[in-house]
Residue, then its C-alpha position, 0 to 999 in steps of 0.5 A: m505467531s504474531e497477532v494482527p495489531e488492533p485496527h485503526t478506528g475512524w476514517t483515514f485518507l488512504t484506502n486499504h487497497a492503496r495500503v496493500l498496493a504500497a506494501i507490495a511496492d515496498d517488497h514484491t515478495a512479501r507474504v500475505r501475513d506480513i502485508a496484513a501485519h503492516c497494514r493492520l488488516t486480517e490475512r483474509a482481508v489482504q487476500k481479498i484486496i489482492a484478488d480485487l487488484e489482480q482482477a482489475g489489472y493493477l497487480s499480477h503474481r507469479r508463484e515462486g517456490r512456496g511464495n509469490t512474487y507480485r508485479i504492479e502495473p505502473s501505467k494503470v490509471l486509478r479508478h475514481p473520476a477525481e483521480a482521472g489520469l493519475t497512474v499507479a506509479a504516480l500514487l506510489a511515488l507520492l507515498a514513497q516520497d512521503e516515507v523518505i521525508r518522514g524518515r529524515e525529518p524529526a516529527d516536530s519540524a513537520t509540525a513547524t512547517r505546517e504552522g509556520 
């Protein structure tokens, strides 16, 4: 069994809730174990985050065999007043677009763009 990587220390721009939601958006049938490894969290933390997201109406799940299939509510508006009007779909689109860009661009060209 693989271990959870060491957690990141220091602050980050995205919350663990956003990371878990993005991981689920990438794979609607992902296991809690896989989400935890991807997000560098414990399985228990991921279970709590999923419960939070379900309770708030951002996520639901359906049991299929031994696993779950998750459904994200794309039209749900983010909670913080600073993101008033921003939907889950918009947030996930920004994150997905960034992953596509990072996958195509060499790391040094991203640095050159910021500096030049």
